[in-house]
N, C-alpha and C positions, 0 to 999 in steps of 0.2 A: 576383431573382438566387438562384442555388443555391450551396450550400456543402458542404464536407466537413471533418471535424475528425480530425486524426491525434494520438493521445494516447500519450505515452511515459511510462514511470516508474510511480509509485506509485498507490495507490487514491485518494489526495487529488487527484492530477491527473485521474483518471477522473471524480471527482465534479465538479471544476471544469469539465471539458470538457462534461459534461452540462448544467451550469448555463449555459454559453455557448450550447450548442445550444438550450436552451429560450428564452433571451433572443432569439436570432436568429429562431426560429420565431415568437415573439410579435410581432416587428417585421416580419413579412412575408417573411422569407427562407425558402428551401425547401431541404430536404435533397437533395443530388445523388443521382440514381440511378446515375450513373457517376462514381466517385471520381476517375478519371483526367482527366476533363474538367470538373471543378467550376469555377464562376466564381471561387469563393473557397476556398482551402485554409488552414485554421488548424492550425498545428503547436504543440501544447502540450508543451514540451520538458522533459526531465530532465537534470540535470547531476551526479548523484551520483558518477559515475566518468568517466574520460576516454573509456571505451567509449561511454557515454551521449552525450557530446558528438559523437563521431564518427558515431553513428547519427543524431543530429539533423541534422548537416551533409549526410549521405548522402541523407536523405529530402528535405531542401530542394533539393538538386541534382537529384534525380530528378523532383520535382514541376515544377521550372522547365524541365527538359529535355523532359518529356512534355507539359507544358501551358504553353508559353511566354507565352501571353496571359492566363493566370490570375493572380489576386491571391493573394499569399502573405503570411499573417500569422503572425509568430513571437511566441509568448508563453511563459510558464513560467519555469523556474528558470535555464536557460542564459543568456538575455540579462540577467536580473536579477543573477546572480552575476558575470558577466564583461561588463559594458557597454562596456568599452574594446576588446574584441576584435571590431572591426567586420567582420573577415573572415567571421564567423559570419552576418552580416546582408546580405552583398552581393547575394544573390539574393532578398531579401525586400522587400516593398513597405511593410509596416507591422510595427514591432517594439514590443511592449508588455511592460513588466516585470510582475512579480507583483502589484505594488501598483496597476497600471493596468488590470486585467482588466475592471473595470466600465465602462471607457471604450471597449470594443470597438465598440459600435454607433456612437458619435460619431466614432471613428477611421475607420471605414469610410465614413461620410458625408463626412468631411473629404477622404478620398482620392478619392471619386467626384467631389467638387467641383473639386479642383485637380490631381489625378493626380500629386501629388508624394509620393515616398517619405518616410517620416519615422520617427524613433525616439522613443519616449516611455517613458523609464525613470527612476524616482526612487528614491533610497535609502530603505530602511525607517527610520523614526525609531527612536532608541535606546530610547525609552519612550513610553507613552501612544498607541500605534498601535491603532486600532479594528479589531475583527474584521470582515472582509469578509463580510457576511451574505448570501451566496449561498443559493439554495434550489432544490431539485429536486423534481419530482413523480413522476418515473419514471427508470429507468436503461435505456432502450431495451428489449432483449429479455431482460435479466437478470432472474432471479427473486429475487436478493438486492439490496437497495438500500444503497449506501454513502452515509453521511451524514458530512460533514466537520464536526466540532465544535470543532476546535482548529487553530491555525496557529502557525508559528514555533517556535523552540527557543533556550533560554538556556544550553545545556550546553557548547557549544564543545569538543567532542571534538577532539583534536589533528589528526585526519585529515579532518574533515568541513567541507564548504563550505556546507552547508544553512542554518546560522544567518545567513549573509550573503545567501543567496538568498531566505530566507523571513522574516527579521526575528525579533523577540522574541515570546514566548508571548502569545497572546490567544485568547479563547474565545467560542463561541456561547452566548447566554443560554439558560437552561433553558426559558423561554417560547417562544423561537424554535425550539428543538429540538422541543418538544412539538408545535407547529404543523406542522413539517415531517414528523415521524413520522406524524401523523394524516393528512396529505395522501398520504404514501407508502402507508399502510394502505388508504385509500380507493381507491387504484389497484390493489389486489389483491396487494401484496407481503406476504409472511408473515415475512420475515427482514430485519432491518436490521443493518448493520455500522457501528459508530461508528469513525471514522478521524480521524487528525490527524498532523501532523509530529512532535510529541512528545506523543502522546495522554495519557501519564501526567500531564502538567502541566496537563491540562484544569482550569479553574477557578482557576489560580494568581492570587492577588491578588483573588479574588472570594469570595463567600459560598456557593459550591457547588463540588463536586468530581466526579470520574469516577463514583463510586458514585451520585451524584444523577442523572447523565446516564443510566446504565444503568437505574435505577429508573423514571425518566421514560419511557424508551422501552418498558420492559416493561409499563407501565401502560396503554399505548394498545391499545384493542380492535382485534382483527384481526391484530396482530403476535404471532407465536408463537415467534419466536426473536430474541434479541439477542446480537450477537457483537462483540468488540473487535478492532481492528487491532493493529499492533505496539505494544508497551508496554515501557517501561524497567523492568527487574526490581526495582530497589531501591524502587520506588514501591508494590510489592505488599505492603503491610504487613498485619498481622493484622486491623486494622479494615476495610480495604478488602476483603480476602478474605471476611470474615464477612458483609459487606453483599451482596457479589456472590453468595455461596453461598445466600443466602436467596431469591434470585430464580429461580423455577422455569423461566422462559423463557430464562435466561442460558445460553449455550453454553460448555461447559468446554474450550475450546481457547485456549491462551495462546501467542502469539508473543512470546517473551521475548528481546529483543535481547541477544546474548551478545558477539559480535565476536571474543573470544578466551577460551580456557580457561586461559591462562597469566597469573598474577598480575603478573609483570613487564611483560608486554605491555599488560595492562589499565591499569596505572599510566601507562605511556608514552602510551596512548591518551586519558588523562584520563577514563576511565570511572569511575563512582561506586560501584563494588562490587568485591569480589574473588571468586574462584571458590568459596570456602566459603560466602559469603553467597548467591551465586547458587544453589548446590546446596540450601541450606536453604529458599530461597523455593520451589524446585521441589517439595521434600518437603512444605512447608506446603500448596501447591496440590493436590498429589495426595492428601493426607489430607482435604482439604476438599471435593473434587469427584470423584465416582465416575466412573471411566473417562475421565479428562481426558487431553488430549494437549498436548505441548510441542513447539513449533516454534521455529526461530531462524535467525539469520544468523551466519556465521563468516567472518572475514577471515583470509587467510594471506599471509605475506610482508610484514607490516607493517614499517615502518622500524625497524631494530634487532632484528628478530626472528631469533634464532639458531636453529640446528637443534634445540638442546635446548629452546628456548622453543616451537618448533613441535610437537615431540613431546609436551611437557607439555600444550599446548592440545588435541592430538589425543586423548590419553588422557582428558582431562576430558570432551570431547565424547562419547567412547565411553561413559563412565560414566553419563551422564545418561539415555541411551536416548530420544533425540528421535524424534518421529514424522516430522519432515521438517526438513532443514537446507539453507539456501541458502549454498553455499560460493562465495566470490569472492576473487580476488587484490586486494591493496591497490593503489589507484590514487592517484597523487600529484595533489593538488588545489592549484593555485597559490593562495597567500594563507593557507594553513593552516600551523600550527606544524610538523607532521610533514613538510611538503614541504621544509623546510630542514634536516632531519636528515642528517648525513653518512653514516649507516650504511644506505643503501638496499639492498634485496634485488634481485638481478637479475631481469629479466622471466622468463628461463628457469627460475630457481629458484622463482619464484612459481607458475608453471604446474605445475611438478613437485609442489609442496606441495598445490596445489589438486586435482590428480589423486589424490594419496594420501588427502587428507581426503575427497574425493568418494566414494572406495571405502568408507571407514569409515561415512559417513552413509548410503550406499546400503544397507549391511547393517542399520543401525539402522532405516531405513525399513521394510525387509522384516520385521524382527522385530516392529515395532509392528503392521503390517498383519496378521501372523499371530496376534497377541494378540487381534485383534478377531473372528477366526473362531469361529463358534458363538454369537455374541451376536445378539440381536434389537434393532435400533436403528431409530429414526425417521429417515427420509431425505427431504430436500427435493429433489425431482427437478427438474433444470434444463433438460434437453434430451434429444432422441433423436438418436443418432449411430451409424451403422453397425449398426443393428438392435438397439441396446440403450438403455435408459434410463440416464441419467447423473445422479448427485446426490451429496449429502454428508450424513453424519450430523451430530449436534450437535457432536461433537469433530473434525469436518472430515475424516473418513475418506472418500475418494472411493469410490463404490459404483456398480457396473454391474449392471443387471438386464436380462436378455434379454427384450425386449418391443418391440412396435411400437405400443403404446397411447399415442398422443400426448396424450390427455386427462389423463394423470397428470402431465404437465409443469406445474410450478408448484404441485403438491400435495405434501403430506407424507404418507408412508405407512410402515408398519412393514415392515421387511425383515430376514430372517435372513441373516447373512453366512456363506457356505458355503465359501469358499476365498479365498486371497490370491494375487494376482499381483504383478508387480514394483512397480507404482505404484497399485494399487487393489484393492478387495475385490469379489468376485462375490457377489451376493445373490439371494435368492428373495423375491418379494413375499408378505407374510403377510396384511396387512389394510390397506386404505386407511383412514386416520384423519382426514384433513382435506383 
């Protein structure tokens, strides 16, 4: 039987989808050449916002409509976070929670045997949950390999459903990480990205930490770049920064989750830092890493956010000079503390603020790209599209080089950045280096 996997949401989900793909192939299943007619469609869902939930439901409905005889498997964060909302499952044949992903193959075999739809979701234990040690050897056509090293979150920010969808913090062992990176390197990957739900908490309760993970990945022969996914800013202390800066393969791009630049809002969100602390961490990073870049996420229209609060947040965001910012309106998540706040911002006002903040960060983006012009940077080329090579520098600046030489894809080369466009730099190939 053939299958297709639809992945929504974060890099962790991408990794988990690839792990499911490899498990299915190992057991004799075949990737479908026609996604619309696959015998099995697996939807790996996201539930970080209500928009995510709507997208999940839309995809399920479309798959059922276009392929009425196909088998639909729903997994990921949406069923795990909201197991009681059976309306989300009505067109699905198999529903598996995040803690049941390893049971995908047995679940399919059970369905083939009795043709009965079923839901298998169990709550994450409050403590002592083991890390689900999935492993991947490749990421399809990607030139960067995402490796999940941490799952779960203990922070319980007042707006966030993810601790309920993902459980508490648990970590991949250093030994398993080393083995997986070695396998990735043997398959030709030059860059790995370490990802997690709360990546900064990697090693919590263990005798290792995030710096150990980076050092382990950097030590693997064949790997030339190691990058981190999203991290919580307050975890970037002097000791961690010093250890990371000692690694020549480490990429100086930091996605430091901000959410708001207003201290009042940060407190209401139950974030663990204020704007001054955040700014100091950015300063420390820029002093320790030459030509580093800072990216982030910013929420607007949080419960209780006044116009003054919004303007304060906007001014702070402007002051940092982010390379890129993901701006999104606050989305009420049932079961979170903020959902019960009486001071909700109207949808129209959220959209207004998102548009204003979007303009601010667009200017910051262009200023950052302009700051890269004239530099010679190493670029890992990922693909050819529309007559140009597309890749990224170590600080994750997107670069376009006009060329049709597909042999350079997957390679790292020196590029002089000659101009800045709205969302990328144009470069000239200087010398191929690896």
